[in-house]
C-alpha positions in Angstrom: -27.1 82.9 -56.7 -28.9 85.0 -59.4 -28.9 82.1 -61.8 -30.9 80.1 -59.3 -33.3 83.0 -58.6 -33.9 83.6 -62.3 -34.6 79.9 -62.9 -31.8 79.6 -65.4 -31.2 75.9 -65.6 -30.3 72.8 -67.5 -32.8 71.2 -69.8 -32.6 67.9 -68.0 -30.7 65.0 -66.5 -30.5 61.4 -67.8 -29.8 58.2 -65.9 -29.6 54.5 -66.9 -29.0 51.2 -65.1 -28.4 47.6 -66.2 -27.8 44.6 -64.0 -24.8 42.5 -64.7 -24.6 38.7 -64.7 -27.5 36.3 -64.6 -31.0 37.6 -65.2 -33.5 37.9 -63.6 -31.3 40.0 -61.3 -31.6 40.7 -57.6 -30.6 44.3 -58.3 -33.5 46.7 -57.7 -33.2 48.6 -60.9 -36.2 50.9 -60.5 -34.9 52.0 -57.1 -31.4 52.5 -58.4 -32.7 54.7 -61.2 -34.9 56.7 -58.9 -32.0 57.4 -56.5 -29.9 58.3 -59.5 -32.5 60.8 -60.7 -32.7 62.3 -57.2 -29.0 63.0 -57.5 -29.7 64.8 -60.7 -32.7 66.8 -59.4 -30.8 70.1 -59.7 -30.8 69.6 -63.5 -34.6 69.6 -63.8 -37.6 69.9 -61.5 -40.6 70.0 -63.8 -41.1 66.3 -64.5 -39.6 62.9 -64.3 -40.0 59.5 -65.9 -38.6 56.0 -65.9 -38.9 53.2 -68.5 -37.7 49.7 -67.5 -37.6 46.2 -69.2 -36.8 42.6 -68.3 -34.6 42.6 -71.4 -36.2 39.5 -72.8 -38.5 41.2 -75.3 -38.6 44.4 -77.2 -42.3 44.8 -76.1 -41.7 44.4 -72.4 -41.3 48.1 -71.5 -42.9 49.4 -68.3 -43.4 53.2 -68.0 -44.1 55.7 -65.3 -44.0 59.5 -65.7 -45.3 62.5 -63.8 -45.0 66.2 -63.2 -43.0 67.4 -60.3 -40.0 66.4 -58.3 -38.6 62.8 -58.5 -39.7 61.8 -54.9 -43.2 63.0 -55.7 -43.5 61.2 -59.0 -42.1 57.9 -57.8 -43.8 56.5 -54.7 -43.5 52.9 -53.5 -46.8 52.1 -55.3 -45.8 53.7 -58.6 -42.4 51.9 -58.5 -44.3 48.6 -58.4 -45.4 49.2 -62.0 -41.7 49.1 -63.1 -41.0 45.4 -62.0 -39.8 42.9 -63.0 -36.8 44.7 -64.6 -33.2 44.1 -65.4 -32.5 47.4 -67.1 -34.0 50.8 -67.5 -33.5 54.5 -68.2 -34.8 57.6 -66.5 -35.1 61.4 -67.1 -35.7 64.5 -65.1 -36.7 67.6 -67.1 -36.3 71.4 -67.1 -37.9 72.5 -70.3 -36.1 74.9 -72.7 -37.6 73.4 -75.8 -41.3 72.4 -75.6 -43.9 73.5 -73.0 -44.2 72.1 -69.5 -46.8 69.4 -69.9 -47.0 65.7 -69.2 -46.8 64.9 -73.0 -43.3 66.2 -73.1 -42.1 64.1 -70.2 -39.3 61.7 -71.1 -38.1 59.0 -71.7 -40.0 58.8 -75.0 -41.0 55.3 -76.2 -41.6 54.6 -79.9 -42.3 51.5 -82.0 -39.7 50.6 -84.6 -39.3 47.8 -87.2 -37.4 45.8 -84.5 -39.6 46.5 -81.5 -39.8 49.4 -79.0 -37.0 51.7 -78.1 -36.9 54.2 -75.2 -34.9 57.4 -75.5 -33.8 60.0 -72.9 -32.2 63.2 -74.1 -30.3 66.0 -72.4 -29.7 69.1 -74.7 -31.3 71.0 -77.4 -31.0 70.5 -81.1 -29.6 73.5 -83.0 -31.5 72.6 -86.2 -34.7 71.3 -84.7 -37.0 73.4 -86.9 -35.5 71.9 -90.1 -35.6 68.4 -88.7 -39.3 68.9 -87.7 -40.2 69.9 -91.2 -38.2 67.0 -92.7 -40.0 64.4 -90.5 -43.4 65.9 -91.3 -42.6 65.8 -95.1 -41.9 62.1 -94.7 -45.3 61.6 -93.1 -44.1 61.3 -89.5 -46.7 62.8 -87.1 -45.3 64.5 -84.0 -47.3 64.3 -80.7 -45.2 66.7 -78.6 -43.4 70.1 -78.9 -40.2 68.7 -77.6 -37.2 68.3 -79.9 -36.3 65.2 -78.0 -39.2 63.5 -79.9 -37.4 64.3 -83.1 -34.4 62.3 -82.0 -36.6 59.3 -81.1 -38.3 59.4 -84.6 -34.9 59.7 -86.4 -33.7 56.6 -84.6 -36.8 54.8 -85.8 -35.7 55.4 -89.4 -34.3 52.3 -91.2 -30.8 52.9 -92.6 -30.4 51.8 -96.3 -28.0 49.0 -95.5 -30.0 47.5 -92.7 -31.6 44.1 -93.2 -35.2 43.6 -92.1 -34.4 41.0 -89.5 -31.2 42.5 -88.0 -31.2 46.0 -86.6 -28.1 48.1 -87.1 -28.2 50.5 -84.2 -24.8 52.0 -84.9 -25.9 52.9 -88.3 -29.2 54.4 -87.0 -27.3 56.4 -84.3 -24.7 57.6 -86.8 -27.5 58.6 -89.2 -29.0 60.8 -86.3 -25.5 62.3 -85.6 -25.1 63.2 -89.3 -28.5 64.9 -89.3 -27.8 67.1 -86.2 -24.4 68.1 -84.9 -25.3 69.2 -81.4 -26.5 69.3 -78.6 -27.3 66.0 -77.1 -26.3 63.3 -74.7 -28.6 60.3 -75.2 -29.6 57.0 -73.6 -31.3 54.6 -76.0 -32.7 51.3 -74.6 -33.6 48.4 -76.9 -34.2 44.9 -75.7 -31.3 44.0 -73.4 -29.0 46.9 -74.3 -28.5 50.5 -73.3 -26.7 52.7 -75.9 -25.0 55.9 -74.4 -24.3 58.6 -77.0 -22.7 62.0 -76.9 -22.7 64.5 -79.8 -19.3 65.0 -81.5 -18.8 68.4 -79.8 -19.5 66.9 -76.3 -21.7 69.8 -75.4 -23.6 68.0 -72.7 -22.0 65.7 -70.1 -22.4 61.9 -69.8 -20.5 59.4 -67.7 -20.5 55.7 -66.8 -20.3 54.2 -63.3 -19.8 50.6 -62.1 -22.1 49.2 -59.4 -20.0 47.3 -56.9 -20.6 45.5 -53.6 -21.1 47.9 -50.7 -17.9 46.9 -49.1 -15.9 47.7 -52.2 -17.3 51.3 -52.8 -14.0 52.8 -51.6 -12.1 50.9 -54.3 -11.0 47.7 -52.5 -12.4 45.4 -55.2 -11.1 46.0 -58.7 -12.0 42.7 -60.5 -14.7 42.9 -63.2 -16.3 39.8 -61.7 -17.4 42.0 -58.7 -19.5 44.2 -61.0 -23.1 44.1 -59.9 -24.3 46.4 -62.7 -23.5 49.5 -64.8 -25.0 52.9 -64.6 -24.8 55.9 -66.9 -25.6 59.4 -65.8 -25.4 63.1 -66.8 -23.2 63.6 -63.7 -21.1 61.4 -61.5 -22.5 63.0 -58.3 -25.3 60.5 -58.3 -23.0 57.5 -58.1 -22.0 57.3 -54.4 -25.6 57.2 -53.1 -26.4 54.1 -55.2 -23.1 52.2 -54.5 -21.4 52.9 -57.8 -17.8 54.0 -58.5 -16.9 56.4 -61.3 -15.7 54.4 -64.4 -15.2 56.9 -67.2 -16.8 59.6 -69.4 -18.6 58.9 -72.6 -16.3 60.9 -75.0 -17.5 63.4 -77.6 -18.9 61.5 -80.6 -18.7 58.2 -78.9 -21.4 55.5 -79.2 -21.2 53.1 -76.2 -23.0 49.8 -75.9 -23.7 48.8 -72.3 -24.9 45.2 -71.7 -25.1 42.8 -68.8 -21.6 41.6 -69.8 -19.5 44.7 -70.3 -19.1 48.3 -71.7 -18.0 48.5 -75.4 -17.2 51.4 -77.6 -18.9 50.7 -80.9 -17.8 53.8 -82.9 -16.6 57.4 -82.5 -18.1 60.0 -84.8 -15.5 62.8 -85.4 -16.1 66.5 -85.6 -15.4 68.5 -88.8 -11.6 68.8 -89.2 -10.2 71.6 -87.1 -13.2 72.0 -84.8 -12.5 71.9 -81.1 -14.7 70.1 -78.6 -17.4 72.4 -77.1 -18.3 71.2 -73.6 -20.6 73.8 -71.9 -18.4 75.9 -69.6 -21.3 76.8 -67.5 -21.5 73.2 -66.2 -18.4 74.2 -64.3 -19.6 77.7 -63.3 -23.0 76.8 -62.0 -25.1 73.9 -63.3 -23.3 70.8 -62.1 -23.1 69.7 -58.5 -19.6 70.5 -57.1 -18.8 66.8 -56.4 -19.3 65.8 -60.1 -16.3 64.9 -62.3 -15.9 66.3 -65.8 -12.9 65.8 -68.1 -10.9 64.2 -65.3 -11.4 67.0 -62.7 -13.9 67.7 -59.9 -16.2 70.7 -60.5 -15.5 72.0 -56.9 -11.7 72.3 -57.8 -12.5 74.3 -60.9 -14.7 76.7 -59.0 -12.0 77.1 -56.4 -9.5 77.9 -59.1 -11.9 80.5 -60.6 -11.9 82.2 -57.2 -8.2 82.2 -57.1 -7.9 83.6 -60.6 -10.5 86.3 -59.7 -8.3 87.3 -56.7 -5.4 87.8 -59.1 -7.5 89.8 -61.5 -9.5 91.8 -59.0 -7.9 92.2 -55.5 -9.4 94.8 -53.1 -8.6 96.0 -49.6 -11.1 94.3 -47.3 -11.5 92.6 -44.0 -13.2 89.4 -45.0 -14.5 87.3 -47.9 -18.0 85.7 -48.1 -20.6 84.6 -50.5 -24.3 84.4 -51.1 -25.1 80.8 -50.1 -24.2 78.5 -51.6 -23.1 77.7 -55.2 -20.3 80.3 -55.1 -18.8 79.0 -51.9 -15.8 77.2 -53.6 -14.9 80.3 -55.5 -15.1 82.4 -52.4 -12.8 80.0 -50.5 -10.3 80.2 -53.4 -10.5 84.0 -53.5 -10.0 84.2 -49.7 -7.0 81.8 -49.8 -5.3 83.7 -52.6 -5.8 87.1 -51.0 -4.9 85.9 -47.5 -8.2 87.1 -46.1 -10.5 85.1 -43.8 -13.6 83.4 -45.2 -16.6 84.3 -43.0 -20.3 83.6 -43.5 -22.4 86.7 -43.6 -25.7 85.2 -44.6 -27.6 81.9 -43.7 -30.1 80.5 -46.1 -33.7 79.5 -45.4 -33.7 76.3 -47.4 -37.5 76.0 -47.4 -38.3 79.2 -49.3 -38.0 78.6 -53.0 -38.7 80.6 -56.2 -42.4 79.6 -56.1 -43.0 81.1 -52.6 -46.4 82.9 -52.6 -46.2 86.6 -51.8 -49.8 87.5 -51.0 -49.4 91.1 -50.2 -47.3 94.1 -50.7 -45.7 93.9 -47.2 -44.2 90.5 -47.9 -43.1 91.5 -51.3 -41.2 94.4 -49.9 -39.4 92.2 -47.4 -37.7 90.6 -50.5 -34.5 88.7 -49.6 -35.1 89.1 -45.9 -37.4 86.1 -46.0 -34.8 84.0 -47.8 -31.7 84.8 -45.7 -30.8 85.3 -42.1 -28.1 88.0 -41.5 -25.0 87.0 -39.3 -24.4 90.7 -38.5 -21.9 89.9 -35.7 -19.5 88.6 -38.3 -19.3 91.7 -40.4 -20.5 94.8 -38.6 -18.2 97.7 -39.2 -16.1 95.6 -41.7 -15.3 95.7 -45.4 -16.9 92.7 -47.1 -15.9 91.0 -50.4 -19.0 89.1 -51.6 -18.4 86.5 -54.2 -21.3 85.5 -56.5 -21.4 82.9 -59.4 -23.0 85.3 -61.8 -24.9 88.6 -62.1 -27.4 88.2 -64.9 -30.0 91.0 -64.6 -28.7 92.7 -61.4 -32.0 92.7 -59.6 -31.2 89.9 -57.2 -27.8 91.0 -55.8 -29.0 94.6 -55.2 -31.3 93.9 -52.3 -28.7 91.6 -50.7 -26.1 94.4 -50.7 -28.8 96.7 -49.2 -29.5 94.1 -46.5 -25.7 93.9 -45.6 -25.3 97.6 -45.5 -28.4 98.1 -43.2 -27.0 95.3 -41.0 -23.7 97.2 -40.4 -21.3 96.4 -43.3 -18.8 99.3 -43.8 -18.2 98.4 -47.5 -19.6 95.8 -49.9 -17.4 94.8 -52.9 -18.9 92.4 -55.4 -16.6 89.9 -57.2 -18.2 87.6 -59.8 -16.6 84.2 -60.4 -17.6 84.1 -64.1 -17.7 86.6 -67.0 -20.8 88.6 -67.9 -23.5 86.7 -69.9 -24.1 88.7 -73.1 -25.8 86.2 -75.4 -28.6 83.6 -75.3 -27.9 79.9 -75.4 -29.5 77.6 -78.1 -28.0 74.3 -76.8 -30.0 73.4 -73.8 -29.7 76.3 -71.3 -32.6 78.6 -70.4 -31.0 82.1 -70.5 -33.0 85.4 -70.7 -33.2 87.3 -74.0 -30.2 89.4 -75.0 -32.2 92.6 -74.1 -32.8 91.4 -70.6 -29.2 90.7 -69.7 -27.6 93.4 -67.6 -24.3 93.2 -69.6 -26.2 94.6 -72.6 -27.8 97.5 -70.8 -26.5 101.1 -70.3 -26.5 100.5 -66.5 -23.6 98.0 -66.9 -21.1 100.8 -67.5 -21.8 102.0 -63.9 -22.9 98.7 -62.4 -21.5 99.3 -58.9 -23.7 102.4 -58.5 -26.7 100.6 -60.1 -26.7 97.7 -57.6 -25.4 99.7 -54.7 -22.0 98.2 -54.3 -18.6 99.9 -53.6 -17.1 98.0 -56.6 -18.0 95.2 -59.0 -15.6 93.1 -61.1 -16.3 90.0 -63.1 -13.8 87.2 -63.9 -12.4 87.6 -67.4 -13.3 85.1 -70.2 -9.6 84.2 -70.4 -9.5 83.7 -66.6 -12.4 81.4 -66.7 -11.1 79.3 -69.6 -7.6 79.0 -68.1 -9.1 77.9 -64.7 -11.2 75.2 -66.5 -8.5 74.0 -68.9 -5.4 74.1 -66.6 -5.8 70.6 -65.3 -7.2 69.2 -68.5 -4.2 70.4 -70.6 -1.7 69.1 -68.0 -3.2 65.6 -68.2 -3.6 65.8 -71.9 0.0 66.7 -72.4 1.3 64.1 -70.0 -0.9 61.3 -71.4 -1.2 59.8 -68.0 -5.0 59.7 -67.9 -5.9 56.9 -70.3 -9.6 56.8 -69.3 -10.3 60.4 -70.1 -8.0 60.8 -73.2 -8.3 57.5 -75.2 -11.0 58.9 -77.5 -10.2 62.6 -77.3 -9.1 63.9 -80.7 -8.6 67.4 -82.0 -8.4 70.5 -79.9 -9.6 70.8 -76.3 -12.3 73.4 -76.2 -15.3 74.6 -74.4 -18.5 76.4 -75.4 -18.4 80.0 -74.3 -21.1 81.2 -76.7 -23.2 82.9 -74.0 -20.1 85.0 -73.1 -18.7 85.9 -76.5 -21.5 85.1 -79.1 -19.4 82.6 -81.1 -21.3 79.3 -81.3 -19.6 76.0 -82.0 -21.9 75.3 -85.0 -23.9 77.4 -87.4 -27.4 78.0 -86.0 -30.4 77.1 -88.2 -33.8 78.8 -87.8 
C-alpha cells in the first residue's frame, strides 16, 4: 500500500509482437501491442510508445509516442499511423533515469549501417555515467537524458569482425552486454526480426508467449502450425487478454531471435564465475501483477507463502486478519490460513482517487485517507485486527489508516508487514526514496509501533522472504522436471535483495 502511495515503481514495461506465417498478416499487430501494454500499465504510467514495421525494409518503421496512460496515447486514429505492420515493439515508462518528457519516451529508433533499429528497455544501467562519457568521447551526440538511449547507441556500434553488407546482431548485442553487466531486459527490432535480451544477472523479467486461435487458449491446440504469432513481454499477465499462452522465460544472459517462423536461442552470455543470478525480489513483493509467472511460479502463490511465513515468524492473539486493499491481499490470506483466523475486509477502496488527487484546501487535506477508503466498521468493531501490508517505507501512510480503524471501533490494531524493511536505495530500475527518508534508518524505527499508533509491528525477515520465493524454484531445480525454465539456468539461484541488505550484485560505478 505505502509503495503505491509513495510512487515507488518500476522503470517500465516492454512488449513485442510478430505475426507468424505468410505476410502481410491478418493479425492486428498494433492492437495486440496496445492491449499488451495496457496489461503492463502498472509498470509505468508516464508515457507510452509503439514502433511497427511491415518487415520488408529496415526503413519502414512507423512510430507513435505520447505522454500519459496507454489508452490515452493510443486512440483509434493514432493507431492508424502504425499500419500496415507485421511486427512491432512497445513500451510504457516510469522514469527513474531521465526526466519525464516526451523526448525520453521509448522505443528509441536509431539509424545504423544496416538500417534502422528500434529498442525498448526495462531497467537502469549501473555504469551509465561511464558509458555516457565513452560515447561522447567517440563523437556520439545524445539527445535525451535516458540511459536507454545509451543502449541504442551501443547497438549501433559496428563490431570489428562484422562485414559491411552482413549485420552481426549477436556480436553487437554481446558487445553491449560486455560493456554493461546489468540491469536490462531489451527488445530490439530490425527488419523482420525481434531480438529479446536479458542481462546475465536476470535482474529484470522478460517472457515469451504464443498467440493461438481463440478456441485453443486453454491449451487444446499444441501443434506449432497453430501459432498465429509470438509475443514477448515484461510479464505474462498481459497474455490472456490478447489470446496468447505462456511459452517460456527469456533466461538470464540469453539472446533470443523471434521471427515469423520460430523462436531461437542465439547465445547465452554467462555471469562471472561464482556469481548467482539476481532477479529483483521486489517483483514478487509488490511490482508485478499477481497473475504473472516468474521462474516457473505464479506471483500470487509467492505472496501467499510470504504471508504464511510471516504467521510463523510473528503470530499474535487476534480476532481477524485483514489488509489495506489490495496488493497485500494474497499475503493476508496466507497469514490467516496459517493462523487459523478468519480473513475479513475492514476497508474498501475508492478506485477513482489516485495520488494526483487535488486537495484544494486544508479541510480536504485533513481528511487524508478517509477520501480514499470506506470503513466496514461492522466487520471489526470491538475486535482485535491484524492488518497485513506489503511494505512500510516511510511510515506516514499506514499511520492514518490505523487511526481510522481505531476511531471506527477496532479494539487493537497489529501491523504485520509481508516484506523486510527497505534500508537502501536501488540503482537498477526501481524508484526508492533516499536512504535518509527510509523509516528503517530513522530513530523512530526502534519504537515503530508507538510512532505509527499500532499495538505491535513486525516485518517478515529477509531469510523468510528469500525462502518463500525460492522454495518452489529449488524444488523444481533439484527435480529437473521443468525443462522450459531450467534449460539455460546455470550457476547459483539467487535474487537481488540489495534494497534490504545493501549488497549489490555488481559493483556500482559513479
